[in-house]
N, C-alpha and C positions, 0 to 999 in steps of 0.2 A: 600283519600277519593274519592267515586263516584258518578255518578250523572246518572247510568244506571237504567233500568227500571226493575222491576220483569220479565215482557214478556223476555227482553233480555239477565235477567243471564239466564233463562234457555237452554240457546245456551249454558254455560259455561258448561253443565253439559255432558260431551264428553267423551267417552274413552278414556284413561288415551296413553300418546302418546309412553310411554316408560314402560316397565316390569321390571324396579330397584327397587330395595327392598328398606328401610325408611335411611337405611343405606347412602345409596350411593345418596338417593334426595337430604339427608341435606346436603349431604357434597355439591352436587348440586349448590340448593339455595345460600350457601355459596359462594361460587366459582362466582355463575353470580354477587351477589351483591357486591362482591371486586374487577371483573375485571369493573365494570363500575364507583365506585367509586372511583380504580385506575386510568380509561381514564380521567374521567374527572377532577380530583383536582390534580394531579401528571402530567399525558401528555397534558391535556387544548382542551382532545379531545372535539368538540360538542355533547351537551345532548344527538342529538335525534342519532347520530352516535354512541354513548357510549352504548347506552339502545337498538340498534339494536346488538351490536356485543356482550352487554352482555345475549340478551336474545338465540343468536347459543351458545356461553358458554356454558349457562345453560341446554340448550339441548343436547349439546357432552356430558361435565358432566354427564348426568341424562342416557347417552347410549340411545336418541331417535334418529332416523332418521334422517340428515338433512332436508329431506323431510317436513317431522311433524312436524318438530319443523317451519320450516319458513313459513307453513299452519297458525301452532297457533299463530303464531307471526302478520303475517298480516292480520288475521282475529282476531286478539286482536286490533290493530289499527284502522283496517276499521268498527269493534259498536263504537271504542271510540269516532274516529272522527265524525261519522254518531251520534251518541247522542249527544254528547257534544260539537265536531268543529262548528256543526252547530247554537250552542247556544250561542257561546263565538263569533262566526261571525255576528249572529244580534245584539249581546248586545253591538260590535264595533261600529257598523252603528248605534247603540242607543247613544253609548255613544259619537260618533260623532255630530250626531245633539245637541247634549246635550252642547256640547262644544262651538261650532261651531255658531249658533244660541245663544248662549248667557246665555241660561239657566240654565245650571251648574254653571256661574256665578253666577245669582241668587241666586242660593240654596244655596252655599256655602257663600256668601255675609249674607245672611240670616241667618246659621249657628255661622257665626262667631261673628253676633251683637247679638246674643239670648243667647248664649253659653261660658263663660268664659274659661281662657287656663284650669283649674285644671278639669273644668266639662263637657268639650271637649270629653276625652275616656269614658266617663259616655252616654253621647249623642250618640258616634257611636254605642256602645255596645246595647242601645237602639233601634236604629234605625235595627239593623242589625238581633238583635232579632227577633221585631214584623217582617219584611221582610222578614226572616227563616225561616218565622212559614209553608208557603207551598211550599217555593221552594225548587229544587236543590242545594245540595252547590254550584255547579259549576256557576247554575242559578245568584243566588244569589251576588256570586263573581263578575260578568260581569256585572249588574246593581249595585252594588256600588262601585268598583274601581274606575270611574270617578270624584265620590264624596272624597275618600278617599284620591284620587292622590292631588286632588284640596284644598283638608284643608288641608294636610298636607305643601302644597308646598305657600299659601297663607296666611297659618296662623303659619309659621316659626315652626313650629311642628317636631322630629324627626317622620320618615314613624309609625316605629313602634311603639309607643306612640297612633299611630293614628289608623295602620293596625290592629296590634291583637285587641284591643275589637273588632274590628269587624267579623273580623275571626272567634274569638272566638263565639260568638254570633251566627253565621250561624253555624257554625259545632255545638254546644250542640242540636241548634234543628233537626239538620239534625242524630244524634245518639238517643236522648232521645225522640223525641215529636214524634207521630202520627201526620199528614196524612202523613207523611217519609217512603218510600217503608219497607227499614229495621225496623226500631217497628212496622209495620202493618204487618208482614209477621212472625213475631218472638211474636205476639198477637194473630194470627191466630192457629201457633204450639203450642204455650204454653195454650192456652183457656181462656186465660185472660178477664177482663173486657177492651173495649177499654176508658168507660170515666173515670173507677179508674183508667189507665193507664198513660191517660192522665194530673190526677190532682194529680199524686206523682212524672210525670216526671217534671209539672212542678217547684215544692218543690225541688227538687234534681235537675232542670235547673241553679235555679236563686243564689243562692251560689253561684256552681261551676262556671255558665259564669262569677260572680262577681272577683272569685277570680283567672281564666284564662285569664281573658279579660283585664279589668282596674290595676287589681293590677300586674300581670304576665306581662304588655304592661312596667312599670318603670323598671323590670330589663331588658328585653330585648332591650329596645332602648339604656341600658348604652353596653348591651353586642355588640350590633349591630348597631350603631348612623352613620344611611344612612337618604340620602333626597329619593325625589320622585324620581324615574325616570324621566329622561327630555325626551325620546321617550317614555314612557306611560304616561306622565300627558297630560291631556287636555291642549292645547293650546287656551289663547282667543282669538276671530275672527282677521284675519289678518287685516282685515280694519274697523274703526267706523262702529256700526250700529246705525238707526236712533231710535231705536225699541229694545228691547227684551223680550221674553216672560214674563208673570208672574208667581211669585212661585206658584200660584194655579195651574196653569195648568203645570209647569214643575214636580213637583209631582204628580200630577195628574196622567201625563206619566209615571210616572216611576214605580206606583204603579199599573199602568196598568195589569199587566201580573201579578202581584200579587193575586188581585184583583181577575182575572180569577181563576187563579188556587187553591187559598181558595175555591171560588165556585163550581168549579168538588170537591175539596176534600169533603166538608161540604154534597155534592147533591149525591157522592161514599155512604158516611157513613150513610144519613138519606134515602135515597131508596135502596141503594143496590139490586138493577134490575136491568142488565145488558141488558135488553128490554126493560126498562122504555125510552121513547121519549127525556122526558127532562133529563134523566143521559146520550143519546147516543149522545145528542148536549153538554151536558155541557165535555162530555169527549175528545170531538173534541175542545171545545173553551179554553176547561183548558191545554191541552197540552202544555210540555211546549215550544214547538217547534211553536204554534197554537198564544199561551198568547206571546211570545215575538216576533212575526212579526206582531202582531195586533199592539203591542205599537211604533212599527215601522212607522209604516204604519199611525196611528195615529201622530204619533208625527212627520211627515215632514208637516204636519198643524200644529199643536198645538204647534211647536217647529221652525221649519222651515218658513213658510208662515207668521207666529207672528213675526217673526223677518224680514219678508220684500223677501228673497230667490226664484227668481225666479226654474223654473223647471230646465235649466241649474244648475245652483248654488247647487239644491238638489242629482242633478247627480254624479256635482262632490264631492260631500261630503258623500257619499254612496261608491266611487270610493276608494278615500284615507284614507278611515278606515279601508280596509282590509288590505293594504300593511303590515301593524305594527305587524299582531297579527299572518303572514305565519309561523315566528318560534314558538310562542308558541304554533301553529294546529301543529307544526311536532313532537315538545316534547311530547305536553300532551297524542297524539294520541302512540306512540313510549313504552311512560309508560304504554299504555293500553295494547300494545302489548306482554310487557314485565310480566305484571298482568296475562295475558291469557294462555303463555307458563307455567307460576307457575303451574295456575290452570291442564290444561292440561298433567302435567305433574306427578297429581296425588298429587302433594303436600295440597293439602286440607286435603285430606283422610290423611295422611300421620301423619299429627296432630292429627285429630281425633283419630287413633289407639292407637299415644302416652294417650291421655288424659281416654281411657274406664276403667282405672285401677287405678285411683286417688282416694283417698278416703275425700273427703272434701266436705265441706258445698256446699249446691247445686247453694247457689250466687255467691260464691265464683271461683266452679266449673264452670259455665257458663261464667263467666267472665274472667278465665284463657284461656280456650276453645279458645270464640275471640279474646283475646289480640292474642293468638298462631296462627289461623287461621291469622288474619289481619297483623302478622308480616310476615306471609310465601309467602301472595297473593295482598297485597295492597288494598285490598274492604271491605270496612266499613260493607255494604250491605249485599256480601260474606259471613264476618264474621259472622253479625249477623244471616241468615238465615242457615248456616252449623250450628253454634252454638245451636240457638233455635232447631234445628232439634234433637240433641241428646242430647239435656237435656232436650226434651220435655216427658219424662216418671215420671221426677222428680214430676212434675207439676201436673200429675193427682191428687194427695193429698192434694193438696197446698188451703189455702183459698184464694179469692178473690186476696186482697193485696198482699200477696204473691206470687203467678203467676204474677201480675203485677209487683212486685218488681224485681223477674227473667229477664223481659223480659226489663227491664231498667240495668239491671245489663251485659246480653246479648249485650246490645247496646253501657252502657259503654264500657266494654272491646273492642269491634268495634272501636274505637278511637284511641286506643293509639297507640302513637310513628310511625306516616303517616313516611316513606323513600323514600327510591327510584324507589320500585316497587307500588309506589301509583298516580295516575293521577294527584292528587291535591296537593301533592307536587312539580312537576314539573308546575305547572297552576301558585301556587303562589310564587315560586322562581323566572319566568318569568313574572310576572305582578311587582311584589316589586323590581326588576332587585337585584339581591342575587344572593351569589354562593353557593354551595352547604353547605357548611359548614355553611354558615350563617342562609342559610335553615333550619340548624336541630335545630339550635342553638333559634330560634324563635319558628317557626309553628312547627317542630316535638315534641319539650321540649313543647309547648302549648296544642298540642292536647295530652299526657302523662298525664299533669295535667288535661285538662279535664277528664279524662278514670279514673284515682286514685283517681282522689278527686270526684266523682260521683260514685265510686264502695263507699267507706267513709259512705256518706250522704247515700248509701244504704241500708248498713248495720245497720246504727242508726237508719234508719225509719224500720228495720225489729226487733228492740228490742220491738218494740209499740203491733206487733201483733204476 
């Protein structure tokens, strides 16, 4: 999974760093992934080092010059940290403000009071789906993680029983529903109708998120029975506070970036004029960085000041929020570096070459191409854009609903089996305190369920048109 913007993805389209043939590239990909898995699982090497070494091994097996491999890796690391790392840092600050002020306690206490044990996974998937509608996946994670971890800890729930529904809600929105960049680009490439795609996307998303979220979480909790990691769980304030923020003020602060990004998305769709003054303003205030920064600044007053924090205490809270995420930032950045090395080596083009001669139905073809590119590059958005471009000629003679379903099929394929070349894989692993095997059995399987179940419902809908 990736939250990179469409503009940032344009930077991925560079001259390949190697002239290796498809067979050599395929071997290089398998070797690079094998090195990473071996280093982490058998030799217990830190994931940051393993991803770095694995990227260099990939380039070496592909016959790329070491300097070019290093340049690709550092470029991917830098762009990932720039696009996702800042958001993680701002989310960590907001989460610390929520925790220290007692605002997170207020939200958790309210949720626990309103939802019973069996209803809690359903409550989490609903909250995540609503919040995830206008947000990049990574932004949704950093906003929801404090609540997920606190609910699991305070309510004595299995972390997977609460976390998987939240992740499913975010992931389904990211892959299938506009205004996320992948679906929007696919709609444009295939000439699909945005409104019809959105409507059919919701029809597909509802049963998919139910099966991949609350239903699958029962099994995930049995396979990986872990508690919320202490180092990531927002702690209760170190001292008793005379007061804490109200539920309404806390919820409004959490939802502020969601509202700002949703306003931007709606204005972009309705106005659709980059020179329009209103759109220029919303493009700024609705960007993920500015929206989260606004929430942090507002939270200093609605959360910190409401709890009686002094300026010194606010400064200390911000400072303490950043140390725990240093390792997460490095691992997520290295995952982005590995992804960029794959792309620059020409692995995406290799997959497209293999798919040109497949004689299968358009919906299944779009899904399979997206799956192959997703597995090779780790980027859902890159997989969506590449697959949509390849099957675009097939949409020329399609009806409006059929073109919309092709967009959804490509989006569904782009979510298939997130693994070690996906920055989202490492983000989930670190936040939830899991090892690689546990992350595969939960997060990776959940992503695969979303992809396959979505395809089934898309194919069923295609029978109506």
